[in-house]
C-alpha positions, 0 to 999 in steps of 0.5 A: 209722720210728724215734722220734728221726727223727720227732722230728728232723723236727718239731723242723726244722719248729718250729725253722724256723718260730720262727727265721723267716728266720734261719740254718735257712732264710734266703733261701729256702734249704732245710734237709735238703730242707725250705723255710720253707713245709714247716715252717710247714705242719707247725707247728700239728701239733707246738706243744706249747701246743696242747691238741688239734692238728690232724693233719698238712695234705697240704702238711706231709706232702708236705714231709716226704716230700721232706725228708732224713730222715737230714739231720734226725738231726743236729738230734736232740739240739738244745735248739730243740725245747724253746726253741721249743715243739715237743711231742716225741711229736707230732713223732715221730708225724708221719711215721706220721700222713702214712703215709710209708713212709721209714726211717732210723736216727739 
């Protein structure tokens, strides 16, 4: 899986959490196949402010496995990643940490 793909997954996770019920995951809607709960499950593993983040949880990995990773490419250059404290290196490594076999190019 490419670095941009991994980064986008984490970006969507953290952005969805930071926005709460904002436009990204409003009223229980999904963004690229991930819901608010999926984003929340991945947040601890990608937050830049945590010097020792935990590995992604099983629920995070399940959410990523069901995500439309190609859709997440839309957000690859979004400034939200920085705005919401997403660590880019952590983000791009989540799918690998989850042992996901999915791959795609942005």
